[in-house]
Phi, psi and omega in degrees: 000315180295322180294322179292316178299322179294320178297321179292311184295332180261010175056039174272070185240123176263128184250132181237139180241123181238124180286149173248113191268149171289145184289324186280313186252352179074005180284150178288116181264317182222178183218149173246134179249126176235161177229156171230148181256128181264118179278161179297331182276006179095349179289146178239129182254125174272184186301315181301318183290311183286334176293317180294320183289332186249006182303134180085001181249169178283350182285327184300309177297332177294318177299316181296323177294320177298320179298317179296322178299316178292325178296318176298317181299317178296319180300320179293322177296317179294322180298320179294335178269005179079018180270128178258190179101166182274158174240122186257134180228121182286126183240143175281132180302331179299327182296327184291342178292336186271123179301325181298332182295310179293328175295317179298317181293324176296319178294318180299317184279333182061228181260010184276077181289335178295314178292321178301324180292342178271347183268126181248121175268119185259137178232151176287157178301321180298318178297314181297319181297331183263005179302129174273167179308321180296325179289323176294326175296321178295321177300319179295321178296318179293322178296323179296329176292329181132351182295149168242175190223161177224149175245132182226186184052044183285125181243349176201173180256016183276061177202148185276093183292327178296320177299319179297318179299324179290337181265009175107004177279128183241342182234146170235136185244124179248142172292146183303323180298317179293321179300326181272325190250341182100180182244137176289135174227088188067236178272349183267174179230122177279118183296151179306320181299322179290324177297312181299317180297318181298315180292320180295318179295332177283348179095020182253141175270133185272134169238132178257123183266154171060042167281129186251343178223155178302318182298000000 
């Protein structure tokens, strides 16, 4: 924990930008911004590692706020280059419980609602499913700033996607395996086409994660 706090305070943060390509033309439509924390001993922590190490602490929402700050910085650089599209940043649902987190994000964005509208805060389906009323209130505050949201790590369709779209969720992220093979529903299998149709009717744009080959 102390090593992670030291990496944050000394800005030993590595920022990575990954394009999200359109299926038809292969052009970069959107981007995902991730960060890694560089420890003094040379170790580098990715999101899974630092999330696990700081879970339940005040450091985790601070890391997520730092990530959003870097995402905004990248967004401004892309804007100057004439690049449009959304920038997606994976956030831990735990961070949204902290009032300071939405306050920090409000400070980071300032009055720039246009840039805030390009920033997408992504949450796992499990996190969204476990949101308490206070977390939904925080989502509304962030939405009022201009943020939009994405739901990812989808493992079933047992969630009200239309309700999510009404609360500011605009993207749904499916693992490539599920996109190709479908989702288990008891003994049955929901075909990929039905999953895509279901998400589209709810008003969500589909992103497929972890595609490894063009084919």
